[in-house]
N, C-alpha and C positions, 0 to 999 in steps of 0.2 A: 486498619486503616480503613473506611469505609470508602465507596465506590465513587461518591462526592469529591473524600479531599482526596483520591488516588484519581478524578480527570481531572483537578487543581493543580495538583504535581504537575502533572501530566503536564499541562497548557503552560503551564509553569519553567516544565523543561524544553519542552517542542519551544518557544517562546526565545528561549535565550539559544537553546540550537541555531534556530533560526536569522538570527541577530552577530552569532558569532559566522556563518557562511557569507552575511549579506555585505559583511566587511570585505569580501574575497571576492564578491562576485564579478566580475569583466574587470578582473584588477589580473595582475600577476601573481601567478603560484604557481608550485611544482607539480605537474600529473605527471603519475605511474600506470602501469597495466599490468595487473596482477593475471587470471587466465592466458586474456588474449588483447590483442591492437584495443579493441575497442572495451574492454572493463576495466577503467581505468577508477583509480584514487588515488584525490590531492590532499594534499596537510590539510583542507578542512574540512576533511570527513572523516578524519582521524584525533583533530580537535575540539571539530565538533559534537561528535561522542564524547568526544571522555569527560566535558563537559558536561554532555546531558546527563553522563555514569557517577562526575563527581554529588552533581545536585542530586540523583534520586538517592543512591546512600550518606546524605547528608540527614536526611526522614531514616534511613530504614539503610544501619551499615552492612548489613549480612543480604542486602537484596540480591534479587539470581536477576541479572540482563544478559538476553537476549540480542547480539548485535554485532553489524556486519561485519566492521573492524577489530583487528588484536589491534591487544597495544598493550606494551608494554605497564606492571604494575597495575593493571586494570583486567579484573580479571568475568568474563563473558563468556557465556555458551552460544551456540550454535540453532540449537531445537532448545520447544518449547519446553519446558516443563510438563508432563500428564498429572501431579501432586502440585497443591501448592501455589505464592500466587507470584510472579515473575514480569515483568518489563519490559517488550517487544520495541527494540531502538533499528529507524534507520535514516543517522545523520543526515543520508543527503540520498533521496531515494531522487536517480533520474539525477545521476552525477555524467553525465556524455553534455547533455543541456545542462548542464550548468557551467564547467569548463568549453564550451561553445558559446556559450552569452544570453543562451534560449532561457526564459522566466517558467520552463515545463518542470520543477526542481523545487524537491519540500522537504520539510523534517516530522518521524513520522513520532511519534510516542503514541504507545497502550498498554495498558493493564490487562494483565490476563490472571484465571485465577481459576487454576484446574484447569488448563487447558484452554478455557472458551475468553473469552476480550469481554472486557469488561466495560474497558474508557478506554477512549480514543482520541487527540488531535493529531489533527495530516493541518501544517501548517507551510502554505505555501506565499515565504514573504515578498519572494519575485513581483508577483501577479495580485497580494493582497489581499487573497481568504485565507481561511481557517474556518475547517472542517473543524468538529466535537461533538459525541454522544456518549450515551452513561446508556442509562438504562430512560424511555421513552420518547425517546426523543432524537433527531441531526440537528444541528445549524450551522450554518455560513457566516463569516463573518458578523452573528451576535442574533442574526435572522432563518428561521423555525425550515427546514424545506425537508420536501421527500421528491419518490423516486420517480419517474414520469407519468404519469397515466395515459400513452401510450397503448393503445393493445392487437394494431394492424402486425406482423413480422413485420412486414415487406413494407411495414418504416420505420424500420428500432434502424438504432447507428446500435454500432457495438466498436469498440475497443478489445484487438489481439493481445496479451500479453503474454509476451516470446523473451526466452533468452538471444544471447549470441551464441550459441553453437551452434556448426553445422546442418546438426541434425535442429536442433530449433527454428533455426529458416526455415529450412525445409517443409517444417510442418504450419508454421505462421504462413505462406507461399500455400499451403493449401485449405487453409481458413481464414485465408482473406478471399477465398475463391471463391468459397463456402455462402457466405458473406455476401460476396455478390451474385449470388445463385436461388441467394433462399431470402436475404433478407436487405434493409434496405444501404446502408451504409459505411465503412468505418471511417475511424480515426484511428493513429497512433502517438499518443502523447509524449513514448520514451519513457512515460514515469507509471510504475507502476499504480502507487497509492494516486496520484490524483486520476487517472480512468478509474478507481472505483469510489473516489469523491463526487466524480461528474455523476457518476451510476449515484449514486446517494439524494443527490441536487437532481435530477431528472434530466440535467446536460446528455448525456449518455442512458438509451433503456440497457445495455449489455455492456458487461472487461468480460475478455473469455481467456483462458490458456487450458494446454493437454500437457505438461510438465513442472515435473515439478521445478517449482518458485520454492526462494526463501524468506519463512516469519514474518521476515520483517518488510517487503516487499507489501504484504498481508491484510496482516494481521487487522490492525485500526484502519481499514480501506473497508474490508467485510464486515467491523461491528459497524462501523457508519450506514453501509446502504441495508442494512435486516435492522438499524432502531430508524431510519427511517422511510420502512414498512419493504423492503424491499427482498427477495431472497436468495438466499447463494451455499451453490452446491460442490458437490466434487461434480468431479464433466459426469461424472454415470448420474446423479441427481441423485446422491447420498447427501446430507450436512459436510459441509463442510467446517471441515479440523483443522488447524495449523501444519499438523501432519499427512493432509490428506494431498495428493499424486493429481493437479488441474483444477483449476474452478471456472465456472459460472458464477457469475453478483448478476441478476439480472432485475428485472422493479417491479419481475412475480405474471408478469400480463401471457405472457408466454413461455416458459423457463422451460416444461415438458416439454414447447419444440427445440427453444437450442439446443437439451440432453439427446433430444432425438440426432436434430444437426450434427453438430458435435464429436457425440462420445461416437455417433458412426466412424470419422474419421481418424480416432482413436490408434 
């Protein structure tokens, strides 16, 4: 399957999943907790992943799918294979927002080859934006977009991306302090893929994290940023891969400054 075809399949899968999720948004549904009270999963997370996995395997019955939720009779992995092709799926990125009726959530579907993203679709139905990228550019809702052209670090708006554990919360506090002292302002969307999409569209100058995150949180967004002209590395400034610890995604204008500031805090 060529890259353009994979992008089309990813778009169909993301749109299908978004339609399922929108059927429950701001309605009544079951919410369960996983690792902590704020680590939520809903029946719609599971149903979206089931529908997407089914669709992807209609195209290729033995397709490798990396996804967040564990489902009966739907074989999925939690890590991206270093060789071969695979799909990476986040059925609802920003589940806590979804549960609370906040619009900042989306469905992410990306294709990878030999561990590298080659096509990505981030669908945010409650906002009304769709981000797509293959090779040669990123588009938001049909229009070409690119990273911010700001170059002064003190003008940067940065989204720290962290999880919910006590350690993550402590590190988040430290990162917010660094942003306040050395950069401009910070945002917290509560949705990693939306933060990365915003970097790709020039709405933010950077998104940063120093902790291990899941591939479904980052793969598609990292591809969007790169194809929009940005830079994505790990926390030490080396090229980011789905197996890296930490991430700095930026417009590239002062990426070394970001690495120096946040690597020192790691």
